[in-house]
N, C-alpha and C positions, 0 to 999 in steps of 0.2 A: 504494500500500500504506500503510495507516495503522499507527500504533504498535501497535494491538491485533492487527494481522496479523503483526507481527514476533515470532518465537519468543524467549522468555526462557529460555535454556538453563540447566540446572542438573544437577549430579551428586548422587547419593544421599549422605546423610550417612554411610552405611556404606562408601563408597568409601575405599580405603586409598591412593589415588594411585599404584598400582602400574602404571598404564598400560593396564589391561584394563577400562576403564570405558566406559559409555555415558552420554550426556546426553539429557535429555528436556525438552520444553517444553509443560507442561500448560496454559499460558495460552490455547492455540488451541482447546482442546476445546469450550468453550461456543459459539463463533462458527462453527467449522469442522467440529466433530465428529471431530477427529483429534488424536492425540498424536504429534508428530514425535520421532524417535529417531535419534541419530547417534553415531558413534565419537568419543570425546573426543580421540583422537590426530589425527584427520583432520577438523577442524572445517569445512573447505571441501569435504569429500567428500559422498558420497551421504547422503540423509536418507530414512528410512522413515517413512511416515505411517500410523500404526496407529489403527484404530477403538478406542473405549474397551474393548469386550469382548475384542478381540484383545490389547490391552495388558495388561488384567487377567489374562488367561489366561497370558501370557508371565511376568508377575511371579509368579503362583502357581507356575508351573513352575520358576522360578528358586528360589523359597523351598523347594520340595519336592525340589530337587536333580535335577530331570529332565534337565538339560543337561550334567551331569558337571562336571569342573573342568579348568582349563588348567594 
């Protein structure tokens, strides 16, 4: 695995550090066509690999309040 294959995780600047955040690694999109997403509290846990269109739809849904609040 090269450095380009390693996810560079980050949280949104809108994150309030309240523990309900996800981290994404957009650096893998050009080479692999996916955006990995993980729970920021469980960094060694499962990772979802979303195609660009699916990730975009997810972000749009969050912005539109389609998932409710916790």
